[in-house]
Structure formats: C-alpha cells, structure tokens
C-alpha positions as CSV (number, residue, x, y, z in Angstrom):
1,X,0.0,0.0,0.0
2,X,1.4,3.4,-1.0
3,X,1.4,6.2,1.6
4,X,-1.0,8.9,0.9
5,X,0.4,12.3,0.1
6,X,-1.9,15.0,1.4
7,X,-2.1,18.2,-0.5
8,X,-0.4,21.0,1.2
9,X,-2.9,22.9,3.2
10,X,-1.9,26.5,3.2
11,X,-3.6,28.7,5.8
12,X,-3.6,32.5,6.2
13,X,-2.9,34.3,9.4
14,X,-4.1,37.7,10.4
15,X,-1.4,39.5,12.5
16,X,-1.0,42.9,14.1
17,X,2.1,44.6,15.2
18,X,3.2,44.1,18.8
19,X,2.0,46.6,21.5
20,X,3.6,49.9,21.0
21,X,2.9,49.9,17.2
22,X,6.3,48.6,16.2
23,X,5.5,47.7,12.6
24,X,9.2,47.1,11.9
25,X,9.4,44.2,14.3
26,X,9.9,40.8,12.7
27,X,6.6,39.0,11.9
28,X,7.4,36.2,14.3
29,X,6.9,38.8,17.1
30,X,3.6,40.1,15.8
31,X,0.3,39.3,17.6
32,X,-1.8,36.5,16.1
33,X,-5.4,37.6,15.7
34,X,-7.1,34.9,13.6
35,X,-6.6,32.3,10.9
36,X,-8.4,31.7,7.6
37,X,-8.6,28.9,5.1
38,X,-8.4,31.2,2.1
39,X,-6.4,34.3,1.2
40,X,-9.6,36.1,0.3
41,X,-11.0,35.4,3.8
42,X,-7.8,36.6,5.4
43,X,-7.8,39.8,3.3
44,X,-11.4,40.4,4.3
45,X,-10.3,40.1,7.9
46,X,-7.4,42.4,7.3
47,X,-9.7,45.0,5.8
48,X,-12.1,44.8,8.8
49,X,-9.2,45.3,11.2
50,X,-8.0,48.3,9.1
51,X,-11.6,49.8,9.1
52,X,-11.8,49.3,12.9
53,X,-8.4,51.0,13.3
54,X,-9.7,54.0,11.3
55,X,-12.8,54.1,13.5
56,X,-10.6,54.0,16.7
57,X,-8.4,56.8,15.3
58,X,-11.5,58.9,14.7
59,X,-12.7,58.7,18.3
60,X,-9.3,58.5,20.0
61,X,-9.0,60.7,23.1
62,X,-5.9,59.0,24.5
63,X,-2.5,57.9,23.2
64,X,-3.4,54.3,24.1
65,X,-6.5,54.4,21.8
66,X,-4.4,56.0,19.0
67,X,-1.7,53.4,19.4
68,X,-4.3,50.6,19.1
69,X,-5.9,52.2,16.1
70,X,-2.5,52.3,14.4
71,X,-1.9,48.6,15.2
72,X,-5.2,47.6,13.8
73,X,-4.6,49.7,10.6
74,X,-1.3,47.8,10.2
75,X,-2.9,44.4,10.2
76,X,-1.4,42.0,7.8
77,X,-2.6,38.7,6.3
78,X,0.2,36.3,5.4
79,X,0.5,32.6,4.5
80,X,1.2,30.4,7.4
81,X,4.2,29.1,5.3
82,X,5.8,32.5,5.1
83,X,9.5,32.2,6.1
84,X,9.4,35.5,8.0
85,X,7.3,33.6,10.7
86,X,10.2,31.3,11.5
87,X,12.1,32.1,14.7
88,X,15.8,32.9,14.2
C-alpha cells in the first residue's frame, strides 16, 4: 500500500504589530489575531481590522487608543508558510 500524500494545506494568518505599534518588528513577534482557510478570507479580515483602526483613530482621546488604532490599521494577512514567521 502506497502512503497517501496529502495536498499542502496553506492557511492564512491575520497578525497585528506588537503593542507599541512597532510595525518594523519581525513578523514572528507580531500578535496572532485569527486564521483563515483562504487568502480572500484573510484579506477580508485584514480590511475589517483596518476599518476598525480607522474608527478608533476617529474617536481617539488618548495615546493608548491612538496606538491601538495604528496597530489595527497595520494588520497583515500572510501565508502560514511565510518564512518570516520562523524564529531565528
């Protein structure tokens, strides 16, 4: 009996920068928000986070709220196979 070779299942991860809005940090340090089966689902999730970030920025009355808005607006959807997720 031949072993079965499963098709590679690629997932998509929604990440936001670490607290403090450090978009330049390596992706393996970003905060996991959600995962998706399809890239389009991930991109829709990213867009929602971006829109929520814009809304936060519009009502921001504190630096903390402004920082969170920036983090949300910087959300990124990447493949779970992206090499940038690997720890060094």
